C-alpha positions in Angstrom: -0.1 -0.1 -0.1 1.3 3.6 -0.9 1.5 5.9 1.9 -0.2 9.2 1.0 -1.3 12.3 3.0 -4.0 13.5 0.4 -7.3 11.5 1.3 -9.5 9.8 -1.2 -13.3 10.0 -1.1 -15.1 7.3 -2.9 -18.8 7.5 -3.8 -20.4 4.2 -3.2 -23.2 2.8 -5.5 -24.1 -0.3 -7.5 -20.4 -0.9 -8.4 -19.1 -0.8 -4.7 -22.0 -1.6 -2.3 -20.8 -5.0 -0.9 -18.6 -5.6 2.0 -15.9 -7.2 -0.4 -15.9 -4.3 -2.6 -15.6 -1.9 0.2 -12.8 -3.7 1.5 -11.1 -3.5 -1.8 -11.5 0.2 -1.8 -10.0 0.6 1.5 -7.1 -1.3 0.6 -6.6 0.8 -2.6 -6.6 3.9 -0.4 -10.1 5.1 0.4 -10.5 7.3 3.6 -13.9 8.6 3.3 -17.1 6.9 1.8 -19.6 9.2 0.1 -23.3 8.4 0.1 -25.2 10.3 -2.5 -28.8 11.1 -1.6 -29.8 12.0 -4.9 -30.1 8.2 -5.5 -31.1 5.1 -3.6 -33.5 4.3 -0.8 -33.0 4.4 3.0 -32.9 0.8 2.8 -29.8 0.7 0.3 -28.2 3.6 2.3 -28.8 1.7 5.7 -27.2 -1.4 4.0 -24.2 0.8 2.7 -23.5 2.1 6.2 -23.7 -1.5 7.8 -21.4 -2.8 5.2 -18.7 0.2 5.7 -18.8 -0.6 9.5 -18.2 -4.2 8.8 -15.3 -3.6 6.4 -14.0 -0.9 9.0 -13.9 -3.7 11.7 -12.3 -6.3 9.2 -9.5 -3.9 8.2 -9.1 -2.0 11.6 -9.4 1.1 9.7 -11.7 4.2 10.1 -13.6 5.2 7.2 -15.5 8.4 7.4 -19.0 8.5 6.1 -20.2 11.6 4.1 -23.8 12.2 3.6 -24.4 14.3 0.5 -27.7 16.0 0.2 -29.3 16.5 -3.0 -30.5 20.0 -2.6 -32.7 21.8 -5.0 -31.6 20.2 -8.2 -33.9 21.2 -10.9 -34.6 18.5 -13.4 -36.5 17.7 -16.5 -39.8 15.9 -15.6 -41.4 13.0 -17.3 -40.5 12.3 -20.7 -40.6 9.6 -23.6 -38.2 6.7 -22.9 -35.7 7.8 -25.6 -35.9 11.3 -24.9 -36.6 14.1 -27.4 -34.0 15.2 -29.9 -33.5 19.1 -30.1 -31.9 20.5 -33.1 -29.6 23.8 -33.1 -31.9 26.8 -33.7 -35.0 24.8 -33.0 -37.7 26.5 -30.7 -39.2 24.5 -27.7 -41.1 25.2 -24.6 -40.4 24.5 -21.1 -43.3 24.2 -18.9 -44.1 23.9 -15.2 -47.3 22.1 -16.0 -47.5 18.3 -14.6 -47.5 16.7 -18.2 -45.5 14.4 -20.3 -43.0 15.8 -22.7 -44.1 15.6 -26.3 -42.6 16.5 -29.7 -45.2 17.2 -32.5 -45.1 18.8 -36.0 -46.1 22.2 -34.4 -44.6 22.1 -30.9 -41.9 20.7 -28.6 -43.1 20.6 -24.9 -40.5 19.7 -21.9 -41.8 19.4 -18.4 -39.7 21.0 -15.7 -39.8 20.0 -11.8 -39.3 23.5 -10.6 -42.6 25.6 -10.5 -41.1 29.0 -10.1 -38.9 28.8 -13.1 -41.0 31.5 -15.0 -40.6 33.9 -12.0 -36.8 33.4 -11.5 -35.8 33.4 -15.1 -35.9 36.4 -17.5 -35.8 36.8 -21.2 -32.6 36.4 -22.9 -31.3 34.1 -20.0 -29.0 31.3 -20.7 -30.3 27.7 -20.1 -28.2 24.6 -20.0 -29.5 21.1 -19.9 -27.8 17.7 -19.1 -24.4 19.4 -17.8 -24.4 21.9 -20.5 -24.5 19.5 -23.4 -27.6 21.4 -24.6 -27.3 25.0 -24.5 -30.5 27.5 -25.3 -31.5 30.9 -24.7 -35.0 32.3 -23.3 -36.6 34.2 -26.2 -39.9 34.7 -24.7 -41.9 33.6 -21.4 -45.4 33.4 -20.3 -47.1 32.6 -17.1 -46.2 28.8 -16.8 -43.8 28.5 -19.9 -40.3 29.6 -21.1 -39.8 29.6 -24.9 -36.3 28.6 -25.7 -34.1 28.6 -28.9 -31.5 25.9 -29.1 -28.0 27.2 -29.5 -26.6 23.6 -29.9 -28.1 20.1 -30.5 -28.9 17.5 -28.0 -31.3 14.8 -26.6 -33.3 15.9 -23.6 -34.3 12.9 -21.2 -36.2 12.4 -18.1 -34.2 13.4 -15.0 -31.7 15.6 -17.0 -30.3 18.3 -14.7 -30.8 21.9 -15.9 -29.0 25.2 -15.0 -29.5 28.8 -15.3 -26.0 30.3 -15.1 -26.9 34.1 -15.3 -30.2 33.8 -13.2 -30.7 33.7 -9.5 -32.9 30.8 -8.6 -35.1 31.5 -5.3 -35.6 27.7 -4.3 -34.7 27.0 -0.9 -31.4 25.4 -0.4 -32.6 22.9 2.1 -35.4 21.2 0.6 -38.1 18.9 2.4 -36.3 15.8 0.8 -33.1 17.1 2.4 -34.8 17.4 5.9 -36.0 13.8 5.7 -32.8 12.5 4.5 -31.0 14.6 7.1 -32.9 12.9 9.8 -32.0 9.6 8.5 -28.3 10.6 8.3 -28.2 11.8 11.8 -30.0 8.9 13.1 -27.4 6.7 11.7 -24.4 8.7 12.8 -22.9 9.8 9.5 -19.7 11.8 10.0 -20.0 14.7 7.8 -23.1 16.3 6.0 -22.6 18.0 2.6 -25.0 20.7 1.6 -25.5 21.2 -2.2 -26.2 24.4 -3.9 -25.1 26.7 -1.2 -25.7 30.5 -1.8 -24.5 32.2 1.2 -23.5 31.5 4.9 -27.1 31.7 6.0 -27.5 28.3 4.3 -24.8 26.9 6.5 -26.3 28.6 9.7 -29.8 27.3 8.9 -28.4 23.8 8.6 -26.4 23.8 11.7 -29.5 25.1 13.7 -31.4 22.1 12.4 -28.5 19.8 13.2 -28.2 21.2 16.7 -31.8 21.0 17.2 -31.6 17.3 16.7 -29.0 17.1 19.4 -26.0 16.6 17.0 -22.9 18.6 16.1 -22.2 16.9 12.8 -19.7 18.9 10.5 -21.0 20.5 7.5 -19.3 20.6 4.1 -20.3 23.4 1.8 -20.6 22.4 -1.7 -19.5 25.3 -4.2 -21.5 24.9 -7.2 -23.4 28.3 -7.8 -22.3 31.6 -9.0 -23.7 33.2 -5.9 -21.3 31.0 -3.7 -18.2 32.2 -5.6 -19.2 35.7 -4.8 -19.3 34.8 -1.1 -16.5 32.3 -0.8 -14.8 33.6 2.3 -18.0 33.9 4.4 -19.2 30.5 3.5 -15.8 28.7 4.2 -15.5 30.4 7.4 -19.1 29.3 8.5 -18.6 25.8 7.4 -16.7 23.0 8.7 -15.2 22.1 5.3 -15.6 22.8 1.6 -16.2 20.8 -1.5 -15.2 22.2 -5.0 -18.1 20.7 -6.8 -16.9 21.1 -10.4 -19.9 19.6 -12.2 -22.7 22.1 -11.6 -20.2 24.8 -11.0 -18.9 24.3 -14.6 -22.4 25.0 -15.8 -23.1 27.9 -13.4 -20.0 29.9 -14.3 -17.9 29.8 -17.5 -16.1 26.6 -17.5 -12.7 28.2 -18.1 -13.2 29.9 -14.8 -13.5 26.7 -12.8 -9.7 25.9 -12.5 -9.2 29.6 -11.2 -12.2 29.4 -8.5 -10.9 25.8 -7.5 -7.4 27.2 -6.8 -9.2 30.3 -4.8 -11.3 27.6 -2.8 -8.4 25.5 -1.9 -6.3 28.5 -0.9 -9.0 30.1 1.3 -9.7 26.6 3.0 -6.1 26.1 3.7 -6.0 29.7 5.0 -8.8 28.9 7.6 -7.8 25.3 8.4 -10.9 23.9 6.9 -10.6 20.6 5.0 -11.3 20.9 1.1 -12.5 18.3 -1.3 -11.7 18.6 -4.9 -14.6 16.7 -7.0 -16.3 15.7 -10.0 -15.0 14.1 -13.1 -11.4 13.6 -11.9 -11.0 10.3 -13.5 -14.2 10.1 -15.5 -12.9 8.0 -18.4 -12.4 5.3 -15.9 -16.1 4.9 -15.6 -15.6 2.7 -18.8 -11.9 2.2 -19.2 -9.3 0.5 -17.0 -6.8 3.2 -17.3 -7.2 7.2 -17.1 -6.2 9.8 -19.5 -2.9 11.7 -18.9 -5.0 14.8 -18.7 -6.8 13.3 -15.8 -3.6 12.3 -14.0 -2.4 15.8 -14.4 -5.7 17.3 -13.0 -5.5 15.0 -9.9 -1.8 15.8 -9.5 -2.4 19.4 -9.7 -5.1 19.3 -6.9 -2.4 17.7 -4.8 0.0 20.5 -5.7 -2.5 23.1 -4.8 -2.9 21.5 -1.2 -6.3 20.0 -1.4 -7.1 17.9 1.6 -9.0 15.2 -0.3 -10.0 14.2 -4.0 -13.3 12.6 -4.6 -14.5 10.1 -7.3 -18.2 10.0 -8.1 -19.5 7.7 -11.0 -16.0 6.2 -11.1 -16.6 4.2 -8.0 -20.3 4.4 -7.9 -21.4 2.9 -11.2 -18.0 2.5 -13.1 -16.5 -0.6 -14.3 -13.3 -0.3 -12.4 -13.9 1.2 -8.9 -10.9 -0.3 -7.1 -8.5 0.7 -10.0 -9.7 4.3 -9.9 -9.2 4.6 -6.1 -5.7 3.1 -6.5 -4.9 5.4 -9.2 -5.6 8.4 -7.1 -3.5 6.9 -4.2 -0.5 6.3 -6.5 -0.9 10.0 -7.8 -1.0 11.5 -4.3 1.9 9.4 -3.1 4.0 10.1 -6.2 3.4 13.9 -6.1 4.0 14.2 -2.3 7.3 12.3 -2.6 8.6 14.5 -5.5 7.5 17.7 -3.5 9.7 16.6 -0.6 12.6 15.8 -2.8 12.7 19.1 -4.8 12.8 22.4 -3.3 11.4 24.0 -6.2 8.3 22.0 -5.8 8.1 22.1 -1.9 5.9 24.9 -0.4 4.9 25.2 3.1 1.6 26.9 3.8 2.5 29.5 6.3 0.0 32.5 6.4 0.4 36.0 7.2 1.1 35.7 11.2 -0.1 39.2 11.9 -3.6 37.9 11.2 -3.4 34.9 13.2 -4.9 34.3 16.6 -2.5 33.1 19.4 -3.9 29.6 19.3 -3.1 29.3 15.6 0.4 30.7 16.3 0.9 27.9 18.7 0.4 25.3 15.9 2.7 27.3 13.5 5.6 27.4 16.0 5.2 23.8 16.5 5.5 23.0 12.7 8.5 25.5 12.5 10.2 23.8 15.6 9.7 20.4 14.1 11.4 21.3 10.8 14.1 23.0 12.7 15.0 20.0 14.8 14.1 17.4 12.2 11.7 15.9 14.3 10.4 12.2 13.5 6.8 13.2 14.2 4.6 15.8 15.7 2.0 14.5 18.4 -1.2 16.5 18.4 -3.5 16.0 21.5 -7.0 17.4 20.7 -10.6 17.1 21.9 -12.5 18.3 19.0 -9.8 18.1 16.4 -8.9 21.7 16.1 -5.2 21.2 16.9 -4.8 18.5 14.6 -6.3 20.4 11.8 -4.2 23.4 12.3 -1.0 21.5 12.4 -2.1 19.7 9.2 -2.8 23.1 7.5 0.9 23.9 7.1 1.7 20.8 5.0 5.2 20.2 6.4 5.2 16.5 5.8 6.4 15.6 9.3 4.3 12.7 10.3 1.4 13.8 12.4 0.2 11.4 15.1 -3.0 12.5 16.7 -4.2 11.5 20.3 -7.9 12.2 21.2 -10.3 11.2 24.1 -13.2 10.9 21.5 -14.0 8.5 18.7 -16.1 11.1 16.9 -13.2 13.4 16.6 -11.1 10.5 15.3 -13.7 9.9 12.5 -13.9 13.4 11.5 -10.2 13.5 10.9 -10.4 11.0 8.3 -11.0 13.8 5.7 -8.1 16.0 7.0 -4.6 15.9 4.9 -1.9 14.3 6.7 -3.8 12.9 9.6 -3.0 9.2 9.0 -2.6 7.8 12.7 -5.3 8.8 15.2 -5.2 7.1 18.6 -8.3 7.3 21.1 -6.8 7.8 24.5 -7.8 9.9 27.5 -5.2 11.6 29.6 -5.5 13.9 32.7 -6.5 17.6 32.4 -3.5 18.9 34.1 -1.1 20.0 31.5 2.1 18.7 33.4 0.7 15.4 34.0 -0.8 15.1 30.5 2.5 15.8 29.0 4.3 13.2 31.0 1.6 10.7 30.5 1.6 11.3 26.8 5.6 10.7 26.7 5.2 7.7 28.7 2.3 6.3 26.1 4.6 7.1 23.3 7.3 5.1 24.6 5.1 2.3 25.8 3.3 2.0 22.4 6.5 2.5 20.6 5.2 5.3 18.5 8.7 6.7 18.1 12.2 5.0 18.5 14.8 5.7 21.1 17.0 8.7 20.0 14.4 10.3 17.9 13.3 13.9 18.4 9.3 14.6 18.8 7.2 17.7 19.1 4.0 17.6 21.1 1.4 20.3 21.1 -1.7 19.9 23.2 -5.2 21.6 22.9 -4.0 24.7 21.0 -7.5 26.2 21.2 -7.4 26.2 25.2 -3.7 26.4 26.0 -0.2 27.4 24.6 1.7 24.2 25.2 4.4 22.9 22.8 7.1 20.5 24.1 10.1 18.9 22.6 11.5 15.6 23.5 14.6 13.4 22.6 13.5 9.7 23.4 
């Protein structure tokens, strides 16, 4: 198995739903399993959760569980089985009426699931259907209908997604379906909840209130896939517990050539605030059907590692693809290779030390611990943390010194499965008194042989509450 610091998130589905398939993904490098609530039943998702835990027990490995809420995805309604062919310059109608799509000599009618589309979308607005494969423009509108003219040809089928890149959609970010799905996820102790189509920090705050009302504090991952979110990146990332660069819908909501730039901005801001960031969508898309990826896909994944993403996510590649385990292994090899080369070559190595003038004292503690580890060539940094803050802040500096995390809580250990470089987490309680805690940690390290005699180590304890950094030579 190749050692890596960048985490791999795998979406589970028909190609990867059994215990044996999940075991294979874990051995190939999976750290977090994503459950996509745009598909499947509660029965199938519960079975996945049970199988994940069975695979964890067999491998003695923690695998985080990420519940991805569908959100207000706007889709094409009921259509003929083969869909309807639209030719360039052809005029067709989108309706909010509950009818089946049809094509006659005089008219083409396409039903839409979102009832307020005629209120939100104005004349001359751009409309993208099926991930932008068909582009049209609104030439007229009536009470329940938008009249569109196709700019490209394509087939429209039942369930196709539809985007309005220069319109502001008023649909609630958290839907009734999301609320029911969330209740199921919280009941079954998912480790993360991903919120789709976030527009502002208010969406995060609203979801957090709902989660807290249920007696939980499950971390929220904000999915950036709307142009409104791009305009409010900092406030969203500060409010959320993590962020996802959801390049699929993002690439239809903003010009596709802007996506790489926005991706770099998101990763940079997330690193600045010490929030885990996932780079997602079409990373190894060709591997849905092919046993090997394209060179461009390899470069895309490698550049995400260079940019300091915490994790890279596979979607269809592992959910419905023919080669789920191969795809996970490819990402593992890419991460391992890039990280190895970054450590060998000074021109590639870049530590993420932000502007210390803006840093709180607690963050400076973690920075000093990292600087000290580099200076004394420590074999490891031991981070003791209650809620995960200390470990995340140490990891944000990307210094490649192994981080061994100690925490009294299993919940914290599971949430760290998404964080770059946190590869070894031990659940262990120590006395609250700082002096006793430090000595007991050292004794534990020696007893468990977590470091060898003669090696130098750095210990940082609860940086959010104290200012404790210690160095030891064993």
